[in-house]
C-alpha positions in Angstrom: -11.2 34.3 8.4 -13.7 36.7 10.0 -13.7 34.8 13.3 -10.0 35.6 13.8 -10.9 39.3 14.5 -13.5 38.4 17.2 -12.5 38.9 20.8 -14.5 36.9 23.3 -13.8 37.7 27.0 -15.1 38.9 30.3 -14.9 42.6 31.2 -12.1 41.7 33.6 -10.1 39.8 30.9 -10.5 42.8 28.6 -9.3 45.0 31.4 -6.1 42.9 31.7 -5.5 43.1 28.0 -5.9 46.9 28.0 -3.6 47.4 31.0 -0.9 45.1 29.7 -0.9 47.0 26.4 -1.5 50.6 27.6 -1.3 50.7 31.4 2.1 52.4 31.1 0.1 55.6 30.7 -1.1 55.1 34.3 2.4 54.2 35.6 1.9 50.4 35.3 4.5 48.2 33.9 3.3 45.5 31.4 4.4 42.8 33.9 2.2 44.1 36.8 0.9 41.5 39.2 -2.8 40.6 39.8 -3.5 39.9 43.5 -5.8 37.1 44.5 -8.2 37.4 47.5 -5.7 36.2 50.0 -3.1 38.6 48.8 -5.5 41.5 49.1 -6.4 40.4 52.7 -2.7 40.4 53.7 -2.0 43.7 52.0 -5.0 45.3 53.8 -3.8 44.0 57.2 -0.5 45.8 56.5 -2.3 48.9 55.2 -4.6 49.0 58.2 -2.1 47.9 60.9 -4.3 45.0 61.9 -3.6 41.3 62.3 -7.3 40.4 62.4 -8.4 38.6 59.3 -12.1 39.3 59.8 -11.5 43.0 60.0 -9.3 42.9 56.9 -12.0 41.0 55.0 -14.7 43.5 56.1 -12.4 46.3 54.7 -12.0 44.2 51.5 -15.7 43.9 50.9 -16.4 47.6 51.5 -13.4 48.7 49.3 -14.6 46.3 46.6 -18.1 47.8 46.7 -16.7 51.3 46.5 -14.5 50.5 43.5 -17.5 48.9 41.8 -19.3 52.2 42.3 -16.4 54.1 40.8 -15.0 55.5 44.0 -11.3 55.9 45.0 -10.2 56.5 48.5 -10.7 60.2 48.3 -14.2 59.8 46.9 -15.1 57.2 49.5 -13.8 59.4 52.4 -16.0 62.3 51.1 -19.1 60.0 51.2 -18.3 58.1 54.3 -21.5 57.8 56.4 -19.9 56.9 59.8 -16.6 56.4 61.7 -16.3 52.8 60.4 -16.5 53.9 56.8 -14.1 56.8 57.5 -11.6 54.4 58.9 -12.0 52.1 55.9 -11.5 55.0 53.5 -8.2 55.8 55.3 -7.2 52.1 55.0 -8.1 52.2 51.3 -5.8 55.2 50.8 -2.9 53.3 52.3 -3.9 50.2 50.3 -3.9 52.2 47.0 -0.3 53.5 47.8 0.9 49.9 48.4 -0.7 48.6 45.2 1.1 51.4 43.2 4.4 50.7 45.0 4.2 47.0 44.4 3.1 47.4 40.7 0.0 45.3 41.6 -3.7 45.5 41.0 -6.7 43.7 42.5 -9.7 42.2 40.7 -11.7 45.4 40.9 -8.9 47.4 39.5 -9.2 45.4 36.2 -12.3 47.5 35.6 -11.6 50.8 37.4 -8.1 51.3 36.0 -9.1 50.7 32.3 -11.9 53.2 32.9 -9.5 55.7 34.2 -7.2 55.0 31.3 -9.9 55.8 28.7 -11.1 58.8 30.6 -7.7 60.5 30.9 -6.0 59.5 27.6 -7.9 60.3 24.5 -5.4 58.6 22.1 -5.8 55.3 24.0 -9.6 55.7 24.0 -9.6 56.3 20.3 -7.4 53.3 19.7 -9.7 50.9 21.6 -12.8 52.3 20.0 -11.3 51.6 16.6 -10.2 48.1 17.7 -13.6 47.1 19.0 -15.7 47.9 15.9 -18.9 46.5 17.5 -19.4 45.4 21.1 -21.8 42.7 22.3 -22.5 42.5 26.1 -24.3 39.4 27.3 -26.0 39.2 30.8 -26.1 43.0 30.8 -28.4 43.1 33.8 -25.4 41.9 35.9 -23.1 44.7 35.1 -22.1 47.3 37.7 -21.8 51.1 37.5 -18.1 51.1 36.6 -18.5 48.5 33.8 -21.3 50.6 32.3 -19.0 53.7 32.3 -16.3 51.6 30.7 -18.7 50.3 28.0 -19.8 53.9 27.1 -16.2 54.9 26.5 -15.4 51.8 24.5 -18.3 52.2 22.1 -17.8 55.9 21.6 -21.1 57.4 20.6 -20.5 61.1 20.2 -23.2 61.7 19.1 -24.9 58.7 20.8 -26.4 57.6 17.5 -23.0 56.5 16.4 -22.4 54.1 19.2 -22.0 50.5 18.0 -23.0 47.9 20.6 -25.7 45.4 21.5 -26.7 44.7 25.1 -28.5 41.5 25.9 -30.2 41.4 29.3 -33.3 40.7 31.3 -34.1 42.7 34.5 -35.9 39.6 35.9 -32.7 37.7 35.8 -30.6 40.1 37.8 -29.0 38.2 40.7 -25.7 39.9 41.4 -26.8 43.0 43.3 -24.8 41.8 46.3 -21.6 42.4 44.3 -22.5 45.7 42.7 -24.7 44.8 39.8 -27.4 47.5 39.3 -30.5 47.7 37.2 -29.8 51.4 36.8 -27.6 50.3 33.9 -30.7 49.1 32.1 -32.6 52.3 33.0 -29.8 54.5 31.7 -29.5 52.9 28.3 -32.4 54.6 26.6 -31.4 57.9 28.3 -27.8 57.8 27.3 -28.5 56.3 23.9 -31.8 57.9 22.7 -31.8 55.9 19.4 -31.6 52.6 21.2 -33.7 49.9 19.6 -35.3 47.5 22.0 -35.9 44.0 20.6 -38.0 41.8 22.9 -37.3 38.1 23.0 -40.5 36.8 24.4 -40.7 33.2 23.0 -39.2 30.6 25.2 -37.7 27.5 23.5 -35.8 26.1 26.5 -38.3 25.3 29.3 -41.5 23.4 29.7 -44.8 25.1 30.6 -44.7 23.9 34.2 -41.2 25.5 34.6 -42.4 28.7 33.0 -45.5 29.0 35.2 -43.4 28.4 38.3 -40.8 31.0 37.2 -43.4 33.6 36.3 -45.1 33.2 39.7 -41.7 33.8 41.4 -41.1 37.0 39.5 -44.7 38.2 39.4 -44.1 41.2 41.7 -40.8 42.3 40.2 -40.8 45.8 38.8 -40.7 45.7 35.0 -38.2 47.7 33.1 -38.5 46.0 29.7 
């Protein structure tokens, strides 16, 4: 019967579950809508007063990157490097207003809003820490900054020695930097969790020698974290 208490999902699916159950603390109704990419593009056209799809998609990519870095419109405006980013930050502010008014979220909100939920509401944080007795994160090298902050709040760890989680990852297999994944998450683990135990899996049972030699040549110049 033990398997019945195991929850297997992506970060985003977990975010949906958290928001459906506890999003009311952020002003979200349980029946909120999740926008797809085309919906986001249309809403950004409206928010930015533009009919140009290419411009809206450019805003979409930048806003997505900012959300993955943990920034809202106010934070993005403060860090804007040029006029283009300042315009995008203003569009983002109007976009956020529309999302709230329409009781909708986009794909990136499924991480940033649960993070905000746990940061601002201690009772909700304690509830989810109790529900998730131990957390296993696979492909950890492909997590972004917001996902790491969410993980830290989910596993508790005050003091850090009490955190209950396992992260499985390989810095040589990180391929999603273009969508916000950062190896800083691997670097931070032993700093944020000083009692972290590193278990190296160095025996390969999957590939032949020829494949391994080719792969090792490809990654030979990569910086090594672990």
